[in-house]
C-alpha positions as CSV (number, residue, x, y, z in Angstrom):
1,X,-29.3,-4.5,-1.5
2,X,-29.6,-1.8,1.2
3,X,-26.1,0.2,0.7
4,X,-26.2,1.6,4.0
5,X,-22.9,2.4,5.7
6,X,-22.4,-0.4,8.1
7,X,-23.1,-2.8,5.2
8,X,-20.8,-1.0,2.8
9,X,-18.0,-1.3,5.2
10,X,-18.7,-5.0,5.7
11,X,-19.2,-5.6,1.9
12,X,-15.8,-4.0,0.6
13,X,-13.8,-3.5,3.8
14,X,-12.6,-0.7,5.8
15,X,-9.9,1.7,4.1
16,X,-7.9,1.3,7.3
17,X,-7.1,-2.5,8.5
18,X,-6.6,-1.5,12.0
19,X,-10.1,-0.1,12.2
20,X,-11.6,-3.1,10.5
21,X,-13.3,-6.0,12.7
22,X,-10.9,-8.8,12.9
23,X,-13.4,-11.7,12.2
24,X,-14.4,-10.1,9.0
25,X,-11.0,-8.9,7.9
26,X,-10.0,-12.7,8.3
27,X,-13.3,-13.9,6.4
28,X,-12.5,-11.9,3.1
29,X,-8.6,-11.2,3.3
30,X,-6.7,-12.2,0.0
31,X,-3.2,-13.4,0.8
32,X,-1.7,-13.3,-2.6
33,X,1.8,-14.1,-3.3
34,X,3.1,-11.7,-0.9
35,X,1.8,-13.3,2.5
36,X,4.2,-16.2,2.6
37,X,7.3,-14.0,1.6
38,X,6.6,-11.9,4.5
39,X,5.2,-14.4,7.4
40,X,7.9,-16.9,7.9
41,X,10.9,-17.3,10.2
42,X,13.4,-15.2,8.6
43,X,14.9,-12.6,10.6
44,X,14.0,-9.5,8.8
45,X,11.2,-8.9,6.3
46,X,10.8,-5.2,4.8
47,X,7.5,-4.7,3.1
48,X,7.6,-2.0,0.4
49,X,4.6,-0.8,-1.6
50,X,2.5,2.0,-2.8
51,X,-0.1,3.6,-0.4
52,X,-3.2,1.6,-0.4
53,X,-1.8,-1.9,-1.4
54,X,-2.5,-3.4,1.9
55,X,0.5,-3.4,4.0
56,X,-1.3,-3.1,7.2
57,X,-3.8,-5.3,6.5
58,X,-1.2,-8.1,5.8
59,X,0.2,-7.1,9.3
60,X,-3.1,-7.4,11.0
61,X,-3.8,-10.8,9.6
62,X,-0.5,-12.2,10.2
63,X,-0.5,-11.1,13.9
64,X,-4.0,-12.8,14.3
65,X,-2.8,-15.9,12.7
66,X,0.5,-16.1,14.3
67,X,-1.3,-15.7,17.6
68,X,-3.7,-18.3,17.0
69,X,-0.8,-20.3,16.5
70,X,0.5,-19.6,20.0
71,X,3.3,-17.2,18.9
72,X,4.1,-14.2,20.6
73,X,3.5,-11.4,18.2
74,X,4.1,-7.6,19.1
75,X,2.7,-4.4,17.0
76,X,4.9,-1.4,17.6
77,X,3.2,1.6,16.2
78,X,4.3,5.1,15.8
79,X,3.1,6.5,19.4
80,X,5.7,3.7,20.8
81,X,8.7,5.1,19.1
82,X,7.8,8.7,18.7
83,X,10.9,10.1,20.8
84,X,13.4,7.7,19.6
85,X,16.5,9.4,17.9
86,X,14.9,12.7,17.5
87,X,17.5,14.4,19.8
88,X,20.8,14.0,17.6
89,X,21.9,13.9,14.2
90,X,24.8,11.6,15.0
91,X,24.2,8.6,12.7
92,X,25.8,6.2,14.9
93,X,24.2,7.5,17.9
94,X,21.0,7.1,16.3
95,X,21.4,3.6,15.7
96,X,22.4,2.9,19.2
97,X,19.3,4.9,20.5
98,X,17.1,2.6,18.0
99,X,18.6,-0.4,19.5
100,X,18.0,0.6,23.0
101,X,14.4,1.9,22.3
102,X,13.4,-1.0,20.3
103,X,14.7,-3.6,22.8
104,X,12.8,-1.9,25.5
105,X,9.5,-1.6,23.8
106,X,9.8,-5.5,23.0
107,X,10.6,-6.3,26.7
108,X,8.0,-4.0,27.8
109,X,5.2,-5.1,25.5
110,X,6.1,-8.8,26.2
111,X,5.9,-8.3,30.2
112,X,2.7,-6.5,29.9
113,X,1.0,-9.1,27.6
114,X,1.7,-11.7,30.3
115,X,0.9,-9.4,33.1
116,X,4.4,-9.3,34.5
117,X,5.5,-5.7,34.1
118,X,7.2,-4.9,37.5
119,X,9.3,-1.9,38.8
120,X,12.8,-2.1,37.8
121,X,12.3,-4.2,34.7
122,X,14.7,-1.8,32.7
123,X,17.5,-1.8,35.0
124,X,17.2,-5.8,34.6
125,X,17.2,-5.3,30.9
126,X,20.2,-3.4,31.0
127,X,22.0,-5.9,32.9
128,X,21.6,-8.3,29.6
129,X,23.1,-5.7,27.7
130,X,19.8,-4.4,26.2
131,X,19.1,-7.9,24.7
132,X,15.4,-8.3,25.0
133,X,15.1,-11.8,23.9
134,X,17.7,-13.3,26.6
135,X,16.1,-10.7,29.2
136,X,12.5,-12.3,28.7
137,X,13.8,-15.7,28.8
138,X,15.1,-15.7,32.2
139,X,12.6,-13.4,33.7
140,X,9.3,-14.8,32.6
141,X,8.2,-17.6,34.7
142,X,5.2,-19.7,33.8
143,X,4.4,-20.5,37.4
144,X,4.0,-16.8,38.3
145,X,1.3,-16.1,35.6
146,X,-2.3,-15.9,36.1
147,X,-3.5,-15.9,32.8
148,X,-6.3,-16.9,30.1
149,X,-5.7,-20.3,28.3
150,X,-4.9,-18.5,25.4
151,X,-2.2,-16.4,26.9
152,X,-0.9,-19.5,28.8
153,X,-0.6,-21.3,25.3
154,X,1.5,-18.5,24.2
155,X,3.6,-18.3,27.3
156,X,4.4,-21.9,26.9
157,X,5.1,-21.6,23.5
158,X,7.5,-18.9,24.2
159,X,9.3,-20.5,27.0
160,X,9.8,-23.5,24.7
161,X,11.0,-21.8,21.4
162,X,11.8,-18.6,22.4
163,X,10.6,-17.0,19.2
164,X,8.9,-13.4,19.1
165,X,7.4,-12.0,15.8
166,X,7.7,-8.0,15.8
167,X,5.7,-6.0,13.3
168,X,6.5,-2.3,12.9
169,X,4.0,-0.5,11.0
170,X,2.6,2.9,9.7
171,X,6.2,4.6,9.6
172,X,5.1,7.1,7.3
173,X,2.7,9.0,9.7
174,X,4.2,12.4,10.0
175,X,6.8,11.7,7.0
176,X,8.1,14.9,5.5
177,X,11.1,13.8,3.9
178,X,13.6,15.9,5.6
179,X,17.4,14.8,6.1
180,X,16.4,14.0,9.6
181,X,13.5,11.7,8.8
182,X,15.5,10.1,6.2
183,X,18.4,9.3,8.9
184,X,16.1,8.1,11.4
185,X,14.2,5.6,9.1
186,X,18.1,4.3,7.6
187,X,19.2,4.1,11.5
188,X,15.9,2.3,12.3
189,X,16.8,-0.4,9.6
190,X,20.4,-0.5,10.5
191,X,19.3,-1.2,14.2
192,X,16.7,-3.8,13.5
193,X,19.1,-5.7,11.4
194,X,21.7,-5.5,14.3
195,X,19.1,-6.6,16.7
196,X,17.8,-9.5,14.8
197,X,21.4,-10.9,14.1
198,X,22.2,-10.5,18.1
199,X,18.8,-12.0,19.0
200,X,18.4,-15.2,16.9
201,X,14.5,-15.8,17.7
202,X,13.0,-12.3,17.1
203,X,11.7,-11.8,13.6
204,X,11.1,-8.4,12.3
205,X,8.5,-7.3,9.9
206,X,8.5,-3.6,8.8
207,X,6.3,-1.9,6.4
208,X,7.5,1.1,4.7
209,X,5.7,3.1,1.7
210,X,7.5,3.1,-1.6
211,X,8.7,6.9,-1.5
212,X,9.7,6.3,2.1
213,X,12.0,3.3,1.2
214,X,13.4,5.2,-1.9
215,X,14.7,8.1,0.1
216,X,16.5,6.1,2.7
217,X,17.9,3.7,0.3
218,X,19.3,6.1,-2.2
219,X,20.7,8.5,0.5
220,X,22.6,6.0,3.0
221,X,24.8,3.2,1.4
222,X,24.7,1.1,4.7
223,X,20.9,0.2,4.1
224,X,22.3,-2.0,1.0
225,X,22.5,-4.6,3.8
226,X,19.1,-4.6,4.0
227,X,18.3,-4.9,0.2
228,X,17.8,-8.8,0.4
229,X,15.1,-8.5,2.8
230,X,13.0,-6.3,1.0
231,X,9.8,-7.9,-0.6
232,X,8.1,-5.3,-3.0
233,X,4.3,-5.6,-2.2
234,X,2.1,-5.4,-5.6
235,X,-1.0,-6.7,-7.3
236,X,-2.1,-7.4,-10.8
237,X,-5.6,-6.2,-11.9
238,X,-6.5,-10.1,-12.1
239,X,-5.7,-10.5,-8.4
240,X,-7.6,-7.3,-7.1
241,X,-10.8,-8.6,-9.1
242,X,-10.3,-12.0,-7.4
243,X,-10.0,-10.2,-4.1
244,X,-13.1,-8.3,-4.8
245,X,-15.0,-11.5,-5.5
246,X,-13.9,-13.0,-2.4
247,X,-15.0,-10.2,-0.2
248,X,-18.6,-10.3,-1.9
249,X,-18.8,-13.9,-1.8
250,X,-17.8,-14.0,1.8
251,X,-20.2,-11.1,2.5
252,X,-23.0,-13.3,1.5
253,X,-21.8,-16.5,3.1
254,X,-19.7,-18.1,0.5
255,X,-16.4,-20.0,0.7
256,X,-15.0,-19.6,-2.9
257,X,-11.1,-20.0,-2.3
258,X,-8.3,-17.9,-3.5
259,X,-7.0,-20.7,-5.9
260,X,-10.4,-21.1,-7.4
261,X,-10.7,-17.6,-8.1
262,X,-7.2,-16.9,-9.6
263,X,-7.7,-19.7,-12.2
264,X,-11.0,-18.2,-13.5
265,X,-11.4,-15.9,-16.5
266,X,-12.4,-12.3,-15.0
267,X,-15.8,-12.6,-16.7
268,X,-16.5,-15.8,-14.6
269,X,-15.2,-13.8,-11.5
270,X,-18.1,-11.0,-12.4
271,X,-20.5,-13.7,-11.7
272,X,-19.7,-13.3,-7.8
273,X,-20.5,-9.6,-8.1
274,X,-23.9,-9.8,-9.9
275,X,-25.7,-9.3,-6.5
276,X,-24.3,-5.9,-5.9
277,X,-23.5,-4.3,-9.4
278,X,-24.9,-4.4,-12.6
279,X,-23.2,-6.8,-15.4
280,X,-22.5,-4.3,-18.3
281,X,-21.9,-0.4,-18.4
282,X,-24.7,1.0,-20.1
283,X,-22.9,4.5,-20.5
284,X,-21.7,5.9,-23.7
285,X,-18.6,6.3,-26.0
286,X,-15.9,3.3,-25.7
287,X,-17.5,2.2,-22.7
288,X,-21.0,1.3,-24.2
289,X,-21.9,-2.2,-23.0
290,X,-18.7,-3.2,-21.9
291,X,-18.4,-5.8,-19.2
292,X,-18.5,-3.8,-15.8
293,X,-15.3,-5.5,-14.6
294,X,-13.2,-4.1,-17.6
295,X,-14.5,-0.5,-16.4
296,X,-13.4,-1.1,-13.0
297,X,-10.1,-2.7,-13.9
298,X,-9.3,0.5,-15.8
299,X,-10.1,3.0,-13.2
300,X,-7.7,1.6,-10.5
301,X,-4.0,2.0,-10.0
302,X,-3.4,-1.5,-9.0
303,X,-4.0,-0.6,-5.4
304,X,-7.0,-2.6,-3.4
305,X,-7.8,0.6,-1.8
306,X,-8.8,2.4,-5.2
307,X,-11.6,-0.1,-5.7
308,X,-12.9,0.1,-2.0
309,X,-13.0,3.8,-2.6
310,X,-14.7,3.8,-5.9
311,X,-17.2,1.0,-5.1
312,X,-18.0,2.7,-1.7
313,X,-18.6,5.9,-3.4
314,X,-20.9,4.3,-5.9
315,X,-22.9,2.6,-3.1
316,X,-23.5,5.6,-1.3
317,X,-24.7,7.2,-4.5
318,X,-27.2,4.1,-5.2
319,X,-28.3,4.2,-1.5
320,X,-29.2,7.8,-2.1
321,X,-31.4,7.0,-5.2
322,X,-32.7,3.9,-3.6
323,X,-31.3,1.4,-5.9
324,X,-30.7,-2.0,-4.9
325,X,-27.6,-2.4,-7.2
326,X,-24.7,-0.2,-8.2
327,X,-25.6,1.1,-11.7
328,X,-23.8,2.8,-14.6
329,X,-25.3,5.9,-13.4
330,X,-24.3,5.7,-9.9
331,X,-20.5,5.3,-11.1
332,X,-20.8,8.1,-13.3
333,X,-22.1,10.4,-10.8
334,X,-19.0,9.6,-8.5
335,X,-16.2,9.4,-11.1
336,X,-15.3,13.0,-10.5
337,X,-15.0,12.6,-6.9
338,X,-13.3,9.7,-7.2
339,X,-10.6,11.1,-9.5
340,X,-10.1,14.1,-7.5
341,X,-9.3,11.9,-4.3
342,X,-6.8,9.9,-6.6
343,X,-5.2,13.0,-7.6
344,X,-4.7,14.5,-4.0
345,X,-3.5,11.0,-3.0
346,X,-0.7,11.2,-5.5
347,X,0.5,14.8,-4.6
348,X,0.3,13.7,-0.7
349,X,2.3,10.6,-1.2
350,X,4.9,11.8,-3.5
351,X,5.5,15.4,-2.4
352,X,8.4,14.2,-0.2
353,X,10.3,13.0,-3.4
354,X,9.4,15.9,-5.5
355,X,8.2,19.3,-3.8
356,X,6.5,20.6,-6.9
357,X,4.4,17.5,-8.0
358,X,1.3,19.5,-7.9
359,X,2.6,21.9,-10.6
360,X,3.7,18.8,-12.7
361,X,0.9,16.9,-12.3
362,X,-1.8,19.8,-13.1
363,X,0.6,20.6,-15.9
364,X,-0.3,17.6,-17.6
365,X,-3.9,19.0,-18.0
366,X,-4.7,18.8,-22.1
367,X,-4.6,22.3,-23.6
368,X,-7.9,23.5,-25.5
369,X,-6.1,22.3,-28.9
370,X,-5.1,18.8,-27.6
371,X,-9.0,18.6,-26.2
372,X,-10.5,19.4,-29.8
373,X,-8.1,16.9,-31.3
374,X,-9.2,14.3,-28.8
375,X,-5.3,13.7,-27.9
376,X,-5.0,15.2,-24.5
377,X,-4.0,11.9,-22.8
378,X,-2.2,9.6,-25.0
379,X,1.5,10.5,-26.3
380,X,4.1,9.2,-28.2
381,X,7.4,9.1,-26.4
382,X,8.3,12.5,-28.4
383,X,5.1,13.9,-27.6
384,X,5.5,13.3,-24.1
385,X,8.8,15.1,-23.6
386,X,7.1,17.9,-25.8
387,X,4.7,18.2,-23.1
388,X,7.0,18.0,-20.1
389,X,9.4,20.4,-21.5
390,X,6.4,23.0,-21.8
391,X,5.7,22.5,-18.2
392,X,9.2,23.1,-17.4
393,X,9.0,26.5,-19.3
394,X,7.1,27.5,-16.1
395,X,10.3,26.6,-14.0
396,X,12.6,23.5,-13.4
397,X,12.0,20.8,-11.2
398,X,14.1,19.6,-8.4
399,X,14.2,16.6,-6.1
400,X,13.9,17.1,-2.4
401,X,17.7,17.0,-2.1
402,X,17.8,19.7,-4.6
403,X,18.9,18.0,-7.5
404,X,17.8,19.2,-10.9
405,X,15.6,16.9,-12.8
406,X,15.8,16.8,-16.6
407,X,12.8,15.7,-18.8
408,X,13.7,12.3,-18.9
409,X,13.8,12.1,-15.3
410,X,10.2,13.7,-14.9
411,X,9.0,11.1,-17.4
412,X,10.5,8.3,-15.4
413,X,9.1,9.9,-12.2
414,X,5.5,9.8,-13.8
415,X,5.6,6.4,-14.9
416,X,6.9,5.3,-11.5
417,X,4.2,6.8,-9.5
418,X,1.6,5.4,-11.9
419,X,0.7,8.6,-13.1
420,X,1.2,7.7,-16.6
421,X,1.0,4.0,-18.1
422,X,2.8,2.3,-21.0
423,X,0.0,1.5,-23.5
424,X,-0.2,-0.6,-27.0
425,X,-3.4,-1.1,-29.0
426,X,-4.4,-4.8,-29.3
427,X,-7.3,-6.9,-30.8
428,X,-9.2,-7.1,-27.6
429,X,-8.5,-3.7,-26.0
430,X,-5.6,-1.4,-24.9
431,X,-2.9,-3.1,-23.2
432,X,-1.5,-1.3,-20.4
433,X,1.8,-1.8,-18.9
434,X,2.7,-0.3,-15.2
435,X,6.1,0.5,-13.7
436,X,7.3,-2.7,-12.2
437,X,7.7,-1.8,-8.3
438,X,10.9,-3.8,-7.9
439,X,12.6,-1.1,-10.0
440,X,11.4,1.6,-8.1
441,X,14.8,2.8,-7.2
442,X,15.6,3.8,-10.9
443,X,14.6,7.1,-12.2
444,X,16.1,6.3,-15.7
445,X,13.5,6.5,-18.5
446,X,13.1,3.3,-20.6
447,X,11.5,3.4,-24.0
448,X,10.5,-0.1,-24.7
449,X,8.4,0.7,-28.0
450,X,4.9,1.8,-26.2
451,X,3.2,4.8,-26.4
452,X,2.2,6.6,-23.1
453,X,-1.2,7.5,-21.4
454,X,-2.3,9.5,-18.3
455,X,-3.9,7.1,-16.0
456,X,-7.7,6.7,-16.5
457,X,-8.1,7.4,-12.6
458,X,-7.0,10.9,-13.2
459,X,-9.0,12.1,-15.9
460,X,-12.1,13.6,-14.5
461,X,-9.8,15.5,-12.2
462,X,-7.9,17.1,-14.6
463,X,-10.9,17.8,-17.2
464,X,-14.0,18.4,-15.1
465,X,-15.6,20.4,-17.4
466,X,-16.0,17.9,-19.9
467,X,-16.7,14.2,-18.7
468,X,-18.7,13.2,-21.8
469,X,-15.6,13.4,-23.8
470,X,-13.7,11.1,-21.7
471,X,-16.0,8.5,-22.3
472,X,-15.9,9.1,-26.1
473,X,-11.9,8.9,-25.9
474,X,-11.1,6.5,-23.1
475,X,-10.4,2.8,-24.3
476,X,-10.6,0.3,-21.9
477,X,-8.1,-2.3,-21.0
478,X,-7.6,-5.6,-22.5
479,X,-8.0,-8.5,-20.5
């Protein structure tokens, strides 16, 4: 295969779903268990997940599918709401501003989509008390529309059922975790809950990064009313390998289904990857002759974007040496760049919770003594606390709200952001357990009998001077 840039993107997908070709996105998209929990006629769905799990991709596919089913589906982006509730710190006024602003955006986008935006529309909306659905139902008239057949079908469906799906995405753009940022998000959640209650027929789907939701949820008790609408978006490594197999299979014209892939053993899924990557890892240490799927699954943090980034980097390396498959050497050549990227991603993503996160994470580098003994990344619970206390000697850590954090709180945070995983040796390899995303609101450290390990994705960034030692020490995940 020729791993040129266009083919790499077609093969593995674009990192940003909104920049993906819609047809190709539909071909390879893997719905998993979350899609049906989000796309339904419930008034409010709040999709919460780490960066890179695919929240925007889910919304893009859902908008496209609902449009094909003649449902009026609107996407609200950060540019649409940039000025709403920016000029006040009065929380009740913030909610009122959001309700007014969101209703106006819905009305304007709906009228625009049908070519019916006219002077005076805002004044007429105000006559309906700002209720977008009532305003649109009385304003839109089919006989006045000059639309394509597709738009006509959507218009007929709206006039018959009076239903609108509203997607609000990418709200973490520009997020700094300031008190005002948190209040704005909390006010928005309150506002869309009110709108969906007052307008039975508007269905909101909003995506929030885990850290953004955490700060809003723990800072404002009123958000407890939206807790039942939260869908935690997460993947198992088995699902991510199936997702990759579907992307590769669909690229070559195959039609294997999600259900078929999920029933397979990972070694069977590897058959779909053989056209593009070596079957076994031919390097050294614990990895020598290991199935390639075990290597890939050990290096990702349960986020599809990690796999896209790793394989795209390896594909570029394969292109540079004229290789028709991604080889072990191609992967080895990009591990450090991949690892540095994941480390920086983590710092950027969670700095709004813990401003000094970089000092904490870089402090987890193994000492010379630890490197010599081969024990730089695996800890018992006692040794983990000892390591963290050593970092704290350089200065205590505080949350964004200036609350002091103890060693157990820091350990819980590292587990929560997937910087460390719980691990136990088994007959087939290492059983790695990740933090359960639906427990994200808890900062309480729980010891359930496992040891702890810095996630493999970060090893090369923390120890770039001795990559070979990583291969000798790092044991792969069990299946």
